[in-house]
C-alpha positions as CSV (number, residue, x, y, z in Angstrom):
1,X,-42.9,-32.2,-8.1
2,X,-41.8,-31.1,-11.5
3,X,-38.4,-29.6,-12.2
4,X,-40.0,-26.1,-12.6
5,X,-41.6,-26.5,-9.1
6,X,-38.4,-27.6,-7.5
7,X,-36.0,-25.2,-9.1
8,X,-36.5,-21.4,-8.7
9,X,-34.6,-20.7,-11.9
10,X,-36.5,-23.3,-13.9
11,X,-39.8,-22.0,-12.5
12,X,-38.9,-18.4,-13.4
13,X,-37.8,-19.3,-16.9
14,X,-40.9,-21.5,-17.5
15,X,-43.0,-18.4,-16.7
16,X,-40.9,-15.6,-18.2
17,X,-38.8,-17.0,-21.1
18,X,-40.8,-17.9,-24.2
19,X,-38.4,-20.5,-25.6
20,X,-38.0,-22.6,-22.4
21,X,-41.2,-24.6,-22.8
22,X,-40.1,-25.6,-26.3
23,X,-36.8,-27.0,-25.2
24,X,-36.4,-30.7,-24.4
25,X,-35.8,-31.7,-20.8
26,X,-32.1,-32.4,-21.6
27,X,-31.8,-29.0,-23.3
28,X,-33.4,-27.3,-20.3
29,X,-30.9,-29.0,-18.0
30,X,-28.0,-27.6,-20.1
31,X,-29.5,-24.1,-19.9
32,X,-29.9,-24.4,-16.1
33,X,-26.4,-25.6,-15.5
34,X,-25.0,-22.9,-17.8
35,X,-27.1,-20.2,-16.2
36,X,-26.0,-21.0,-12.7
37,X,-22.3,-21.2,-13.7
38,X,-22.4,-18.0,-15.7
39,X,-24.3,-16.0,-13.0
40,X,-21.9,-17.2,-10.3
41,X,-18.8,-16.2,-12.2
42,X,-20.0,-12.9,-13.7
43,X,-20.3,-9.5,-12.0
44,X,-23.6,-7.7,-12.8
45,X,-23.9,-4.0,-12.6
46,X,-27.3,-2.2,-12.7
47,X,-27.9,1.4,-13.7
48,X,-29.9,3.5,-11.1
49,X,-33.2,3.2,-12.9
50,X,-33.0,-0.6,-13.1
51,X,-33.9,-2.6,-10.1
52,X,-31.1,-5.0,-9.2
53,X,-33.1,-8.2,-9.5
54,X,-31.5,-11.6,-9.5
55,X,-34.1,-12.7,-12.1
56,X,-32.6,-10.3,-14.6
57,X,-29.3,-12.1,-14.3
58,X,-31.1,-15.4,-14.9
59,X,-32.5,-14.1,-18.2
60,X,-29.0,-13.0,-19.3
61,X,-27.5,-16.4,-18.4
62,X,-30.3,-18.3,-20.1
63,X,-30.0,-16.4,-23.4
64,X,-26.2,-16.7,-23.2
65,X,-26.7,-20.5,-22.7
66,X,-28.5,-20.7,-26.1
67,X,-25.6,-19.1,-27.8
68,X,-22.7,-20.7,-25.9
69,X,-24.0,-24.0,-24.6
70,X,-22.8,-26.1,-27.5
71,X,-19.3,-24.5,-27.9
72,X,-16.3,-24.7,-25.6
73,X,-17.0,-21.3,-24.0
74,X,-16.8,-22.6,-20.4
75,X,-20.1,-20.9,-19.8
76,X,-18.7,-17.7,-21.3
77,X,-16.1,-17.5,-18.5
78,X,-14.4,-14.7,-20.5
79,X,-17.4,-12.4,-19.9
80,X,-16.5,-10.8,-16.6
81,X,-19.0,-7.9,-16.5
82,X,-22.6,-7.5,-17.6
83,X,-24.1,-4.0,-17.3
84,X,-27.9,-3.8,-17.3
85,X,-29.0,-0.3,-18.2
86,X,-32.1,1.7,-19.2
87,X,-33.1,3.3,-22.5
88,X,-31.0,6.5,-22.1
89,X,-27.7,4.6,-22.0
90,X,-28.0,4.0,-25.8
91,X,-29.8,7.2,-26.8
92,X,-32.6,5.2,-28.2
93,X,-30.4,3.9,-31.1
94,X,-29.1,0.6,-29.8
95,X,-30.2,-2.0,-27.2
96,X,-26.8,-3.3,-26.4
97,X,-23.1,-3.7,-27.1
98,X,-20.3,-6.2,-26.5
99,X,-16.8,-4.9,-25.8
100,X,-14.4,-7.6,-26.8
101,X,-15.3,-10.8,-25.0
102,X,-15.1,-9.5,-21.4
103,X,-18.0,-6.9,-21.2
104,X,-21.6,-6.9,-22.3
105,X,-24.1,-4.0,-21.9
106,X,-27.8,-4.7,-22.4
107,X,-30.9,-2.7,-22.2
108,X,-32.7,-4.4,-19.4
109,X,-36.2,-3.3,-20.6
110,X,-35.6,-4.8,-24.0
111,X,-34.1,-7.9,-22.5
112,X,-37.2,-8.6,-20.5
113,X,-39.7,-7.8,-23.3
114,X,-37.9,-9.9,-25.8
115,X,-37.5,-12.8,-23.4
116,X,-41.1,-12.9,-22.2
117,X,-42.6,-12.5,-25.7
118,X,-41.4,-14.1,-28.9
119,X,-40.6,-11.2,-31.2
120,X,-39.2,-12.5,-34.5
121,X,-35.7,-11.2,-35.1
122,X,-35.4,-9.5,-31.7
123,X,-33.4,-10.7,-28.7
124,X,-30.6,-8.3,-27.7
125,X,-28.9,-10.8,-25.4
126,X,-28.6,-13.3,-28.2
127,X,-27.2,-10.6,-30.5
128,X,-24.5,-9.5,-28.1
129,X,-23.5,-13.0,-27.0
130,X,-23.2,-14.0,-30.6
131,X,-20.7,-11.2,-31.0
132,X,-18.8,-12.6,-28.0
133,X,-18.9,-16.1,-29.5
134,X,-17.6,-14.6,-32.8
135,X,-14.8,-12.7,-31.0
136,X,-13.7,-16.0,-29.4
137,X,-13.9,-18.3,-32.4
138,X,-14.1,-16.1,-35.5
139,X,-17.3,-17.7,-36.8
140,X,-18.9,-14.9,-38.7
141,X,-17.6,-15.7,-42.2
142,X,-16.0,-19.1,-41.5
143,X,-18.2,-21.2,-43.7
144,X,-19.3,-20.9,-47.4
145,X,-23.0,-20.7,-46.3
146,X,-22.4,-17.8,-44.0
147,X,-20.5,-15.9,-46.7
148,X,-23.1,-16.8,-49.4
149,X,-26.0,-15.8,-47.2
150,X,-24.4,-12.4,-46.5
151,X,-23.9,-11.9,-50.3
152,X,-27.5,-12.9,-50.9
153,X,-28.7,-10.4,-48.4
154,X,-26.5,-7.6,-49.8
155,X,-27.7,-8.5,-53.3
156,X,-31.3,-8.4,-52.2
157,X,-30.7,-4.9,-50.7
158,X,-29.1,-3.7,-53.9
159,X,-32.2,-4.8,-55.8
160,X,-34.7,-3.5,-53.3
161,X,-35.8,-6.9,-52.2
162,X,-36.9,-7.5,-48.7
163,X,-35.6,-10.5,-46.8
164,X,-35.3,-11.6,-43.2
165,X,-33.2,-8.7,-42.1
166,X,-35.2,-5.4,-41.9
167,X,-34.0,-2.4,-43.8
168,X,-33.3,-0.4,-40.6
169,X,-30.9,-3.2,-39.5
170,X,-29.2,-3.1,-42.9
171,X,-28.3,0.5,-42.3
172,X,-26.6,-0.5,-39.1
173,X,-24.7,-3.3,-40.8
174,X,-23.2,-1.1,-43.5
175,X,-22.1,1.4,-40.9
176,X,-20.2,-1.3,-39.1
177,X,-18.6,-4.6,-40.1
178,X,-21.3,-6.3,-42.1
179,X,-19.8,-9.8,-41.6
180,X,-19.9,-9.5,-37.8
181,X,-23.3,-7.8,-37.7
182,X,-24.9,-10.2,-40.1
183,X,-23.8,-13.2,-38.0
184,X,-25.3,-11.6,-34.9
185,X,-28.5,-10.6,-36.6
186,X,-29.2,-14.0,-38.2
187,X,-28.5,-15.6,-34.8
188,X,-31.2,-13.4,-33.3
189,X,-33.5,-14.6,-36.0
190,X,-32.5,-18.2,-35.7
191,X,-33.6,-18.3,-32.0
192,X,-36.8,-16.3,-32.6
193,X,-37.9,-17.3,-36.2
194,X,-35.9,-20.4,-37.3
195,X,-38.4,-21.1,-40.1
196,X,-37.6,-17.7,-41.5
197,X,-33.9,-18.5,-41.7
198,X,-34.6,-21.9,-43.2
199,X,-36.8,-20.3,-45.9
200,X,-34.2,-17.5,-46.6
201,X,-31.2,-19.8,-47.2
202,X,-31.3,-23.5,-46.1
203,X,-27.5,-23.9,-46.0
204,X,-27.3,-20.9,-43.5
205,X,-29.9,-22.6,-41.3
206,X,-27.9,-25.8,-41.4
207,X,-24.7,-24.0,-40.4
208,X,-26.5,-22.3,-37.4
209,X,-27.9,-25.7,-36.4
210,X,-24.3,-27.0,-36.3
211,X,-23.0,-24.0,-34.4
212,X,-25.7,-24.0,-31.8
213,X,-26.6,-27.7,-31.7
214,X,-30.3,-26.8,-31.8
215,X,-32.7,-27.7,-34.7
216,X,-35.2,-25.1,-33.7
217,X,-37.4,-25.3,-36.8
218,X,-38.4,-28.8,-35.6
219,X,-39.1,-27.6,-32.0
220,X,-40.7,-24.1,-32.3
221,X,-44.0,-23.5,-34.0
222,X,-43.9,-21.1,-37.0
223,X,-44.1,-17.5,-35.8
224,X,-47.4,-15.6,-36.4
C-alpha cells in the first residue's frame, strides 16, 4: 500500500491539496508530521455556517507546514486558536487575519478553493501564517533582497508598471504596513507561482528558498 492509502491525512491531501503531489516523499513526511502536531495542539473554532470537519483542520495544518516547517516554530506552537469562518465575517473585503502569533482567522471557503486548485498568488492560509512567522522572527525586511524587492514593487506602482502583485493588493499594502504585507503576499506567490517570483526579482526568490527550504521553481510546473 502507498503512503496515501495507509494514512488518512496523506490520502486527503493527495486528493485535495494541489501542491502535495509535487512535493518529494521526504517533504510530504515533514508536512504530515507538522500537520498532526499542529492540529493536536491547536483549538479550532467553526462559525455556524461552516461544518466542523476535521479535514479543514488538516488543510490549515498542511499550509502552515509549508510556511513554518523549515524554521524553529515548533509546529507553530504559539498559534493557540484558529477560527474558520464564512464570507460575512470579513464583509467581503478580506479572507483572513492574524492577531499576533496566537490567533488566526481564515475564510474556510477560500481556504478550500485555494487549496484544491492552484490559483497563482492566492492562498490565504499561507498569507496569514507568513504574518505569524514574521511576528515571531521579524523576517519581512531582514535581508537586502526583501527590501530591494519591495522598493522595486513600489517603483513599478509609481510608474504604472504591473508586476507580480495585483493593483488591488497594492491598495491594501499602502493602507497597512507595506513591509509586512509585501512579505506575506510574496510568500503566497512563492507557493503558488514560484516562477513568477523568480522572474520578478531572482534575489527575492533566493531569499524565500532560504526561508522556506523549498526550491519550488524546480518542483512545480509553470502556472498556466
